[in-house]
ROSE-4610 file (N, C-alpha, C; in Angstrom, 1 decimal, always signed):
// ROSE-4610
residu = [M/M/M/D/D/D/E/E/E/Q/Q/Q/L/L/L/K/K/K/S/S/S/V/V/V/L/L/L/S/S/S/P/P/P/G/G/G/E/E/E/E/E/E/L/L/L/V/V/V/W/W/W/S/S/S/G/G/G/R/R/R/A/A/A/E/E/E/S/S/S/F/F/F/K/K/K/L/L/L/L/L/L/D/D/D/E/E/E/E/E/E/H/H/H/K/K/K/G/G/G/P/P/P/F/F/F/I/I/I/K/K/K/K/K/K/A/A/A/A/A/A/I/I/I/L/L/L/L/L/L/A/A/A/V/V/V/W/W/W/L/L/L/V/V/V/I/I/I/T/T/T/V/V/V/V/V/V/Y/Y/Y/A/A/A/I/I/I/M/M/M/C/C/C/A/A/A/D/D/D/N/N/N/F/F/F/K/K/K/V/V/V/G/G/G/I/I/I/P/P/P/V/V/V/I/I/I/L/L/L/L/L/L/L/L/L/L/L/L/A/A/A/A/A/A/V/V/V/S/S/S/A/A/A/V/V/V/S/S/S/D/D/D/L/L/L/N/N/N/A/A/A/A/A/A/R/R/R/K/K/K/T/T/T/G/G/G/K/K/K/L/L/L/G/G/G/Y/Y/Y/A/A/A/L/L/L/T/T/T/D/D/D/K/K/K/R/R/R/L/L/L/L/L/L/V/V/V/Y/Y/Y/G/G/G/E/E/E/N/N/N/N/N/N/Q/Q/Q/K/K/K/I/I/I/K/K/K/Y/Y/Y/S/S/S/E/E/E/I/I/I/A/A/A/D/D/D/Y/Y/Y/R/R/R/F/F/F/V/V/V/D/D/D/D/D/D/N/N/N/G/G/G/I/I/I/P/P/P/C/C/C/L/L/L/L/L/L/I/I/I/G/G/G/S/S/S/E/E/E/A/A/A/I/I/I/N/N/N/T/T/T/K/K/K/Q/Q/Q/L/L/L/K/K/K/W/W/W/R/R/R/T/T/T/L/L/L/P/P/P/S/S/S/F/F/F/P/P/P/S/S/S/V/V/V/I/I/I/D/D/D/D/D/D/G/G/G/S/S/S/G/G/G/K/K/K/C/C/C/T/T/T/R/R/R/G/G/G/A/A/A/L/L/L/Y/Y/Y/S/S/S/I/I/I/P/P/P/D/D/D/F/F/F/E/E/E/N/N/N/F/F/F/K/K/K/K/K/K/L/L/L/F/F/F/E/E/E/E/E/E/K/K/K/I/I/I/K/K/K]
num = [1/1/1/2/2/2/3/3/3/4/4/4/5/5/5/6/6/6/7/7/7/8/8/8/9/9/9/10/10/10/11/11/11/12/12/12/13/13/13/14/14/14/15/15/15/16/16/16/17/17/17/18/18/18/19/19/19/20/20/20/21/21/21/22/22/22/23/23/23/24/24/24/25/25/25/26/26/26/27/27/27/28/28/28/29/29/29/30/30/30/31/31/31/32/32/32/33/33/33/34/34/34/35/35/35/36/36/36/37/37/37/38/38/38/39/39/39/40/40/40/41/41/41/42/42/42/43/43/43/44/44/44/45/45/45/46/46/46/47/47/47/48/48/48/49/49/49/50/50/50/51/51/51/52/52/52/53/53/53/54/54/54/55/55/55/56/56/56/57/57/57/58/58/58/59/59/59/60/60/60/61/61/61/62/62/62/63/63/63/64/64/64/65/65/65/66/66/66/67/67/67/68/68/68/69/69/69/70/70/70/71/71/71/72/72/72/73/73/73/74/74/74/75/75/75/76/76/76/77/77/77/78/78/78/79/79/79/80/80/80/81/81/81/82/82/82/83/83/83/84/84/84/85/85/85/86/86/86/87/87/87/88/88/88/89/89/89/90/90/90/91/91/91/92/92/92/93/93/93/94/94/94/95/95/95/96/96/96/97/97/97/98/98/98/99/99/99/100/100/100/101/101/101/102/102/102/103/103/103/104/104/104/105/105/105/106/106/106/107/107/107/108/108/108/109/109/109/110/110/110/111/111/111/112/112/112/113/113/113/114/114/114/115/115/115/116/116/116/117/117/117/118/118/118/119/119/119/120/120/120/121/121/121/122/122/122/123/123/123/124/124/124/125/125/125/126/126/126/127/127/127/128/128/128/129/129/129/130/130/130/131/131/131/132/132/132/133/133/133/134/134/134/135/135/135/136/136/136/137/137/137/138/138/138/139/139/139/140/140/140/141/141/141/142/142/142/143/143/143/144/144/144/145/145/145/146/146/146/147/147/147/148/148/148/149/149/149/150/150/150/151/151/151/152/152/152/153/153/153/154/154/154/155/155/155/156/156/156/157/157/157/158/158/158/159/159/159/160/160/160/161/161/161/162/162/162/163/163/163/164/164/164/165/165/165/166/166/166/167/167/167/168/168/168/169/169/169/170/170/170/171/171/171/172/172/172/173/173/173/174/174/174/175/175/175/176/176/176/177/177/177/178/178/178/179/179/179/180/180/180/181/181/181/182/182/182]
x = [+0.9/+0.3/+1.4/+1.3/+2.3/+2.2/+3.3/+3.4/+2.4/+2.2/+1.3/-0.1/-0.5/-1.8/-1.9/-0.9/-0.9/-1.1/-0.5/-0.5/-1.9/-2.8/-4.1/-5.2/-4.8/-5.8/-5.9/-7.1/-7.3/-7.1/-6.8/-6.6/-7.9/-7.8/-9.0/-9.7/-9.4/-10.0/-9.6/-10.6/-10.3/-10.3/-9.1/-9.0/-9.8/-10.6/-11.4/-10.8/-10.3/-9.8/-8.8/-7.7/-6.8/-6.2/-5.8/-5.1/-4.6/-3.7/-3.2/-3.7/-3.9/-4.4/-3.6/-4.2/-3.5/-3.0/-1.8/-1.2/-2.1/-2.1/-2.8/-2.0/-2.2/-1.5/-2.0/-1.1/-1.5/-2.1/-1.5/-2.0/-2.5/-3.6/-4.2/-4.9/-5.5/-6.1/-7.2/-8.0/-9.0/-8.5/-7.4/-6.9/-5.9/-5.3/-4.2/-4.8/-5.9/-6.5/-6.8/-7.5/-7.8/-6.6/-5.6/-4.3/-3.6/-3.5/-2.9/-3.7/-5.0/-5.9/-5.6/-5.6/-5.4/-4.0/-3.0/-1.6/-1.6/-2.2/-2.2/-2.9/-4.0/-4.8/-3.9/-3.3/-2.5/-1.3/-0.7/+0.5/+0.0/-1.1/-1.6/-1.9/-2.6/-2.9/-1.6/-0.6/+0.7/+1.4/+1.3/+1.9/+1.2/-0.1/-0.8/-0.4/-0.4/-0.1/+1.3/+2.2/+3.6/+3.8/+3.2/+3.3/+2.7/+1.5/+0.9/+1.8/+2.3/+3.2/+4.5/+5.0/+6.2/+5.9/+4.7/+4.4/+4.1/+3.4/+3.1/+4.3/+5.2/+6.3/+7.7/+7.7/+8.9/+10.1/+9.9/+11.0/+11.5/+10.6/+10.9/+10.5/+10.8/+10.4/+11.3/+10.7/+11.4/+11.1/+12.1/+11.9/+11.3/+11.5/+11.1/+9.6/+8.8/+7.3/+6.8/+7.2/+6.8/+7.3/+8.4/+9.0/+8.1/+7.7/+6.9/+5.5/+5.0/+3.7/+3.8/+4.9/+5.0/+5.1/+5.8/+5.9/+4.5/+3.7/+2.4/+1.5/+1.6/+0.9/+1.3/+2.6/+3.1/+2.6/+2.6/+2.1/+0.6/-0.1/-1.6/-1.8/-1.0/-1.1/-0.9/+0.0/+0.4/-0.3/-1.2/-1.8/-2.6/-3.4/-4.2/-3.4/-2.3/-1.4/-0.7/-0.3/+0.3/-0.7/-1.9/-3.0/-3.2/-3.3/-3.5/-2.3/-1.1/+0.1/+0.1/-0.4/-0.5/-1.6/-2.7/-3.7/-3.1/-2.3/-1.7/-0.8/-0.5/+0.3/-0.5/-1.8/-2.6/-2.9/-3.2/-3.7/-5.1/-5.9/-7.3/-7.5/-8.4/-8.7/-10.2/-10.8/-12.0/-11.8/-12.3/-12.2/-13.6/-13.7/-15.1/-15.8/-15.1/-15.8/-15.8/-14.9/-14.8/-14.0/-14.0/-13.3/-12.0/-10.9/-9.6/-9.0/-8.5/-7.6/-6.4/-5.2/-4.0/-2.9/-2.0/-0.8/-0.4/-0.4/+0.0/-1.0/-2.3/-3.4/-4.2/-4.2/-5.1/-6.5/-7.4/-8.8/-9.5/-10.4/-11.1/-12.5/-13.3/-14.7/-15.5/-16.2/-17.1/-18.2/-18.6/-19.7/-21.0/-21.2/-22.4/-22.4/-21.2/-21.1/-21.3/-21.5/-21.7/-23.2/-23.8/-25.2/-25.5/-24.6/-24.7/-23.4/-23.4/-22.2/-22.5/-21.5/-21.7/-20.4/-20.6/-19.4/-19.5/-18.3/-18.3/-17.1/-17.1/-16.0/-15.4/-14.1/-13.4/-12.6/-13.3/-12.6/-11.8/-12.5/-11.9/-11.3/-11.3/-10.7/-11.8/-11.9/-13.0/-12.8/-13.9/-13.8/-15.0/-14.9/-16.0/-16.0/-17.2/-17.4/-18.4/-18.0/-18.8/-19.3/-20.6/-21.2/-21.5/-22.4/-22.9/-21.8/-20.9/-19.9/-19.0/-18.6/-17.8/-18.6/-19.9/-20.7/-21.0/-21.1/-21.3/-20.1/-18.9/-17.7/-17.6/-17.0/-16.8/-15.9/-16.1/-15.4/-13.9/-13.5/-12.1/-11.3/-12.1/-11.5/-11.6/-12.2/-12.3/-11.0/-10.0/-8.7/-8.0/-8.4/-7.7/-8.4/-9.7/-10.4/-9.8/-9.2/-8.7/-7.5/-6.8/-5.6/-5.9/-7.2/-7.7/-8.4/-8.4/-9.1/-10.6/-11.2/-12.7/-13.3/-14.6/-15.3/-16.5/-16.6/-17.8/-18.6/-19.9/-20.7/-21.0/-20.8/-21.0/-22.5/-23.4/-24.8/-25.3/-25.0/-25.6/-24.7/-23.4/-22.5/-22.2/-22.6/-22.4/-21.2/-20.6/-19.5/-20.0/-19.6/-20.0/-19.0/-17.7/-16.7/-15.7/-15.7/-14.7/-14.6/-13.5/-13.3/-12.2/-12.3/-11.3/-11.2/-10.0/-9.7/-8.8/-9.1/-8.3/-8.2/-9.4/-9.5/-9.0/-8.0/-7.6/-8.7/-8.6/-9.5/-11.0/-11.4/-12.6/-13.9/-14.1/-15.4/-15.4/-14.3/-14.3/-14.5/-13.8/-13.9/-15.4/-16.0/-17.4/-18.3/-18.2/-19.0/-18.9/-17.6/-17.4/-17.9/-17.6/-18.1/-19.6/-20.3/-21.8/-22.3/-21.6/-22.0/-21.9/-20.8/-20.6/-21.5/-22.0/-22.8/-24.3/-24.7/-26.1/-26.5]
y = [-9.2/-8.4/-7.7/-6.4/-5.6/-5.8/-5.5/-5.7/-4.9/-3.6/-2.8/-3.3/-3.9/-4.5/-5.7/-6.5/-7.7/-7.4/-6.3/-5.9/-5.4/-5.0/-4.6/-5.6/-6.7/-7.8/-8.6/-9.0/-9.8/-11.3/-12.2/-13.6/-14.1/-14.8/-15.4/-14.5/-13.2/-12.2/-12.5/-12.5/-12.7/-11.4/-11.2/-10.1/-10.3/-9.3/-9.3/-8.4/-7.3/-6.3/-5.4/-5.0/-4.0/-3.1/-1.9/-1.0/+0.2/+0.9/+2.1/+3.3/+4.4/+5.7/+6.0/+6.3/+6.7/+8.1/+8.4/+9.7/+10.8/+12.0/+13.1/+14.4/+15.4/+16.7/+17.4/+17.8/+18.4/+19.8/+20.6/+21.9/+22.0/+21.3/+21.4/+22.7/+23.0/+24.3/+24.6/+23.6/+23.9/+24.2/+23.6/+23.8/+24.9/+25.3/+26.3/+27.7/+28.1/+29.4/+29.5/+28.6/+28.6/+28.6/+27.8/+27.8/+29.1/+29.8/+31.1/+32.1/+32.0/+33.0/+32.8/+31.6/+31.3/+31.8/+31.5/+32.0/+33.5/+34.2/+35.6/+36.2/+35.7/+36.2/+36.0/+34.8/+34.6/+35.6/+35.8/+36.7/+38.1/+38.6/+39.9/+40.1/+39.0/+39.1/+39.2/+38.3/+38.4/+39.7/+40.3/+41.6/+42.7/+42.7/+43.7/+43.5/+42.2/+42.0/+42.4/+42.1/+42.5/+44.0/+44.7/+46.2/+46.8/+46.3/+46.8/+46.5/+45.3/+44.9/+45.8/+46.1/+46.9/+48.4/+48.9/+50.2/+50.3/+49.3/+49.3/+48.9/+48.2/+47.7/+48.2/+49.4/+49.9/+49.9/+50.2/+50.2/+48.8/+47.8/+46.5/+45.4/+45.7/+44.9/+43.6/+42.5/+41.2/+40.5/+40.3/+39.7/+38.3/+37.6/+36.2/+36.0/+37.0/+36.9/+36.9/+37.9/+37.8/+36.6/+36.1/+34.9/+33.7/+33.6/+32.5/+32.6/+33.8/+34.0/+33.6/+34.0/+33.6/+32.1/+31.4/+30.0/+29.3/+29.8/+29.3/+29.5/+30.7/+31.0/+30.0/+29.8/+28.9/+27.5/+27.0/+25.7/+25.6/+26.6/+26.6/+26.6/+27.4/+27.5/+26.1/+25.4/+24.1/+22.9/+23.1/+21.9/+21.1/+21.7/+20.9/+20.2/+20.9/+20.2/+19.0/+19.1/+18.0/+16.8/+17.1/+16.1/+15.4/+16.2/+15.6/+14.7/+15.2/+14.4/+13.0/+13.1/+11.8/+10.9/+11.5/+10.7/+10.0/+10.6/+10.0/+8.8/+8.5/+7.4/+6.3/+6.4/+5.4/+4.2/+3.1/+1.9/+1.7/+1.0/+0.7/-0.8/-1.3/-2.8/-3.1/-4.0/-4.6/-6.0/-6.4/-7.8/-8.3/-9.5/-10.1/-9.5/-8.7/-8.1/-6.6/-5.9/-4.5/-3.8/-2.5/-1.6/-1.1/-1.2/-0.8/+0.4/+1.4/+2.4/+2.3/+2.0/+1.8/+2.6/+2.9/+3.8/+4.4/+5.7/+6.4/+6.2/+6.3/+6.1/+5.0/+3.8/+2.7/+2.9/+2.8/+2.9/+1.6/+1.1/-0.2/+0.1/+0.1/+0.4/-0.9/-1.4/-2.6/-2.2/-3.1/-2.8/-2.4/-3.0/-2.7/-1.3/-0.6/+0.7/+1.8/+1.3/+2.2/+2.4/+3.5/+3.7/+4.6/+5.5/+6.5/+6.6/+6.5/+6.7/+7.3/+7.9/+8.4/+8.3/+7.8/+7.9/+9.2/+9.9/+11.2/+11.3/+12.3/+12.5/+13.9/+13.9/+15.2/+15.5/+16.1/+16.4/+15.2/+14.1/+12.9/+11.9/+12.3/+11.5/+10.8/+9.5/+8.8/+8.7/+9.0/+9.0/+8.3/+7.9/+7.4/+8.2/+8.8/+9.5/+8.7/+8.5/+7.7/+8.5/+8.5/+9.2/+10.7/+11.2/+12.6/+13.7/+13.5/+14.5/+14.6/+13.4/+13.4/+13.9/+13.4/+13.8/+15.3/+15.9/+17.4/+18.2/+17.6/+18.3/+19.0/+20.2/+20.9/+20.1/+20.2/+19.4/+19.7/+20.9/+21.2/+20.4/+19.9/+19.2/+17.7/+17.2/+15.7/+15.0/+15.6/+14.9/+14.8/+15.6/+15.6/+14.6/+14.2/+13.4/+12.0/+11.3/+10.0/+10.0/+11.1/+11.2/+11.4/+11.6/+11.7/+10.5/+10.1/+8.9/+9.0/+7.8/+7.8/+8.0/+8.4/+8.7/+7.8/+7.1/+6.3/+6.9/+7.2/+7.8/+6.9/+7.3/+6.4/+6.0/+6.9/+6.6/+5.6/+5.9/+5.0/+3.9/+4.0/+3.0/+3.0/+4.1/+4.3/+5.3/+5.1/+5.9/+7.3/+8.4/+9.7/+10.4/+9.9/+10.5/+9.4/+9.1/+8.2/+8.5/+8.3/+8.6/+7.8/+7.6/+7.1/+8.0/+8.4/+9.4/+8.8/+9.0/+8.5/+7.0/+6.4/+4.9/+4.3/+3.4/+2.7/+1.6/+1.1/+0.1/+0.3/+1.6/+2.1/+1.3/+0.9/+0.2/-1.1/-1.8/-3.1/-2.9/-1.9/-1.5/-1.2/-0.4/+0.1/-1.1/-2.0/-3.2/-4.1/-4.3/-5.2/-4.5/-3.2/-2.5/-2.6/-2.3/-2.3/-3.7/-4.7/-6.1/-6.3/-5.8/-6.0/-5.2/-4.0/-3.2/-3.7/-4.4/-4.9/-5.8]
z = [+3.8/+4.8/+5.6/+5.7/+6.4/+7.9/+8.6/+10.0/+10.8/+10.4/+11.1/+11.1/+9.9/+9.8/+10.7/+10.7/+11.5/+13.0/+13.4/+14.8/+15.3/+14.4/+14.8/+14.7/+14.0/+13.8/+15.1/+15.5/+16.7/+16.2/+17.2/+16.9/+16.3/+15.2/+14.5/+13.6/+13.6/+12.7/+11.3/+10.4/+9.0/+8.2/+7.5/+6.6/+5.3/+5.0/+3.8/+2.7/+3.1/+2.1/+2.9/+2.2/+2.8/+1.7/+2.1/+1.1/+1.9/+1.2/+1.8/+1.1/+1.8/+1.2/+0.0/-1.1/-2.3/-2.1/-2.7/-2.6/-3.2/-2.6/-3.0/-2.7/-3.5/-3.4/-2.1/-1.2/+0.0/-0.2/-1.1/-1.4/-2.9/-3.1/-4.4/-4.6/-5.7/-5.9/-4.9/-4.5/-3.5/-2.1/-1.7/-0.4/-0.3/-1.4/-1.3/-0.9/-1.4/-1.0/+0.4/+1.0/+2.4/+3.3/+2.9/+3.6/+3.7/+2.5/+2.4/+3.2/+3.1/+3.9/+5.4/+5.9/+7.3/+7.7/+6.9/+7.2/+7.3/+6.3/+6.2/+7.4/+7.8/+9.0/+10.3/+10.4/+11.6/+11.6/+10.5/+10.4/+10.8/+10.3/+10.5/+12.0/+12.6/+14.1/+14.9/+14.4/+15.1/+15.0/+13.9/+13.6/+14.5/+14.6/+15.4/+16.9/+17.3/+18.8/+19.1/+18.1/+18.3/+18.4/+17.5/+17.5/+18.8/+19.2/+20.4/+21.6/+21.6/+22.7/+22.7/+21.6/+21.5/+22.0/+21.6/+22.1/+23.6/+24.1/+25.5/+26.4/+25.9/+26.7/+26.1/+25.6/+24.9/+25.8/+27.1/+28.0/+28.4/+28.3/+28.8/+27.7/+26.5/+25.4/+25.4/+25.3/+25.3/+24.0/+23.2/+21.8/+21.9/+23.0/+23.1/+23.0/+23.5/+23.5/+22.0/+21.2/+19.8/+19.0/+19.3/+18.7/+19.1/+20.3/+20.8/+20.1/+20.0/+19.4/+17.9/+17.2/+15.8/+15.6/+16.5/+16.4/+16.6/+17.5/+17.7/+16.5/+15.9/+14.7/+13.5/+13.4/+12.4/+12.6/+13.8/+14.1/+13.8/+14.1/+13.8/+12.3/+11.6/+10.1/+9.4/+9.9/+9.2/+9.8/+10.8/+11.5/+10.5/+9.7/+8.7/+7.7/+7.3/+6.3/+7.0/+8.2/+8.9/+9.1/+9.4/+9.6/+8.2/+7.1/+5.8/+5.4/+5.8/+5.5/+6.2/+7.4/+8.2/+7.5/+7.1/+6.4/+5.2/+4.5/+3.3/+3.6/+4.9/+5.2/+5.9/+6.0/+6.7/+5.8/+6.5/+5.9/+6.3/+5.4/+5.7/+5.5/+6.3/+6.2/+6.6/+5.9/+6.3/+6.8/+7.9/+8.4/+8.5/+8.9/+9.1/+10.2/+11.1/+12.3/+12.3/+11.6/+11.8/+10.7/+10.8/+9.9/+10.6/+10.0/+10.6/+9.9/+10.6/+10.1/+10.9/+10.2/+11.0/+10.5/+11.4/+11.1/+12.4/+12.4/+13.7/+14.8/+14.5/+15.4/+14.9/+15.6/+15.1/+15.5/+14.6/+14.9/+14.5/+15.4/+15.2/+15.4/+14.3/+14.4/+14.0/+15.0/+14.7/+13.8/+12.9/+12.0/+12.7/+13.9/+14.7/+15.2/+15.3/+15.8/+14.7/+13.4/+12.3/+12.0/+12.4/+12.1/+10.9/+10.7/+9.6/+8.9/+7.6/+6.8/+5.4/+4.8/+3.5/+2.7/+1.4/+0.5/-0.2/-0.2/-0.8/-1.8/-2.6/-3.6/-3.3/-3.0/-2.8/-4.0/-5.0/-6.3/-6.9/-7.0/-7.6/-6.6/-5.3/-4.3/-3.5/-3.5/-2.8/-1.3/-0.6/+0.9/+1.5/+2.7/+3.5/+4.8/+5.0/+6.3/+7.1/+8.4/+9.3/+10.5/+10.7/+11.9/+11.6/+12.3/+12.1/+12.2/+13.1/+13.2/+11.9/+11.4/+10.2/+9.0/+8.9/+7.8/+7.7/+8.9/+8.9/+8.9/+8.7/+8.7/+7.3/+7.3/+6.0/+5.1/+3.8/+2.8/+2.9/+3.2/+3.3/+4.4/+5.4/+6.5/+6.3/+5.3/+5.1/+5.2/+4.5/+4.4/+5.8/+6.8/+8.1/+9.0/+8.8/+9.7/+10.0/+9.0/+9.4/+10.3/+10.4/+11.2/+12.7/+13.0/+14.4/+14.8/+16.1/+16.5/+16.3/+15.9/+15.8/+17.1/+17.1/+18.4/+18.5/+19.6/+19.8/+20.9/+20.7/+21.6/+22.8/+24.0/+25.2/+25.3/+25.0/+25.2/+24.2/+22.9/+21.8/+21.4/+21.7/+21.3/+19.8/+19.2/+17.7/+17.4/+16.3/+15.9/+15.4/+16.0/+15.6/+14.7/+14.7/+13.8/+13.4/+12.2/+11.6/+10.1/+9.5/+8.1/+7.5/+6.2/+5.3/+4.2/+3.8/+2.7/+1.7/+0.5/-0.7/-0.6/-0.7/-0.6/-1.9/-1.8/-3.0/-3.4/-4.7/-5.1/-4.6/-4.8/-4.2/-4.5/-5.7/-6.0/-5.3/-5.2/-4.5/-3.0/-2.5/-1.1/-0.7/-1.6/-1.3/-1.3/-2.3/-2.3/-1.1/-0.7/+0.5/+1.8/+1.9/+3.1/+3.2/+2.1/+2.2/+2.5/+2.0/+2.4/+3.9/+4.5/+5.9/+6.8/+6.3/+7.1/+7.2/+6.1/+6.1/+7.3]
């Protein structure tokens, strides 16, 4: 058992299953097109803003403003790639009490907090979406969900957003998870 997993287990909690997200290509055929489109749109918007700024402020043009805007556009363009990269480094575990996602952001979801879930396939990559917010997320965003903290609704006490992406030993995980949910 790795040290990260040990650090999220509570005293007396029994580990039932654990594994790390299997590697996946960040820019596969399905994700490459939307990434290029988003980058092109951001670059076009940056170019228009820079040209308008240069025309309006010809006498007092400061190169720092377009550079800052370009950096913000670049950060926005790669944000989904960065979240997907983080997902690829996560570990997952089932215990006798809860589901764990551990790594950069540790998530601990009690089985009693899971009201709605769906197993899905992202072009051959097995995933678990938990809660209405995750289930209603567009497929292109599934790989980014695990890198963000899960959300527990204050009113219902149920998880509205949680996810596991690229689950190793999937059939065994699915069987054990469904046994715990019952």
